[in-house]
N, C-alpha and C positions, 0 to 999 in steps of 0.2 A: 529392530525397533528399540528405542531408548527407554530409559526409566520414565515413570510417570512424573517424576520430579524435575525432569530436564527443562520443560517449558517454564515452570515456576522459577527455577534457579536462573534461567536465562533472562526472564523478565525482571527479576531482582537486580541482576547485574546491569541490565540496560537502564533501569531506573537511575542508578548512580552514574552510568556513562553519559546518559542524555540530559541530565539535570541542567548543566550549563548551556547546552545547545538549545533546549526548550526555553530557557530564560532569555537568551539572546534573541531568539526568533520571536518570542512573545513581546519582548520590549520593543521590537521593530515592527509591531503590528503584522507579523507574519503568521503563517499557519504551519504547524508541525503535526504530522500524523505518522503513526507507526503501527503496523500489524505484523507481528512476529519478527521477520527479518527484512521487511519492506518499509522503507522510510520515504515520506514525501514532505518536502519543505517548500512552501510557496511564500516567497518574500520579494520585496522590491529593493534589492541592493544592486549597486554597480557590479559588473562582472568581476572586476579586479578585487573588490572587497569580498565578494562571495568566494572566489578562488583562494584568497588569503585565509578566510575563516575555515574553509574545508580542509586546507592543509594543516591548520592548527588543530582542528577536530580530529584529523587522522593521526595526530601525534598522541592522542589520549589513549589509544590502544593499538598494539602491534598487529592484531588480527582483523579488527573491524575497520574497513576502509570505505569511506564515502566518496562518491563522485558526483559531479554536477552535470545536470542536463538542463541547459538554458534554452528557453523558448516560450512560445505562447500556448503550447499544448503538450500534453504528455499522457501516457497510459499508466495508471496506478491500480494494481489488482485487476478488478473487472470493470474499471471506469476509464472512460476517455474524458479528460479534463481540458477545457480550453478557456483561455483568458481573452475575452473580447472587451476592450476598452475598460478594463478594471473589474469586470463582472465575470465570475466563473460559471461556465456552463458544463454540464456533464451529460454523458450518455453511456449506455452499456458498451463494453469493449470485450470482444472475444479474441483471445490469443490465436495466432495463425495455427498453432498446434491443437487448438480446441476441437474435440470431436464429440458431438452429442451422442449419448448412449441412452437408449430407452429400454425399460423393462418389458419383457413379453408378458402379456396379461395372464397367460396360462401358467405363470411361474408359481413358485411356492413362497413368495415374499409376503410379509404382513401387509394388510390393507393400507396402512399409513404410508408405506413406500410408494404405492401407486398414487395416493393422493398428493404426495410431494412431487411426483413426476408431472402431474397436471399443473401444479403451481410453477414448476420450473419451465415447462413448455410455454405457459402464459407469459412469464417474465421475459423469456427469450423472444417471444413473438412481438413484444413491445419495442424491441430494438430498432 
């Protein structure tokens, strides 16, 4: 396990790395989202222009590499996102490797752990 400062330092680095990318995407009325090391960019650019920009962005850092996934739908974190005629629709997405685990009620966990379990089961049932 890494230092408690690792995430803070990575976020500081990414702030400077992604500044120009966020500005370009925002100026084109696009959407830029990042959660730790997962990035989602939704933008209406021609494929050639997008490829050119991604190649340019990949030159900003030797280790961070972006790749395009072009289409009308994608999975981002626990969401399935679909573009239908310019409107974004979302629903819950479970990765194929997802395995639901439940706490046995006769365990020694604090009561809030069981309360959270009910909330998670409810959210998963809405899928």
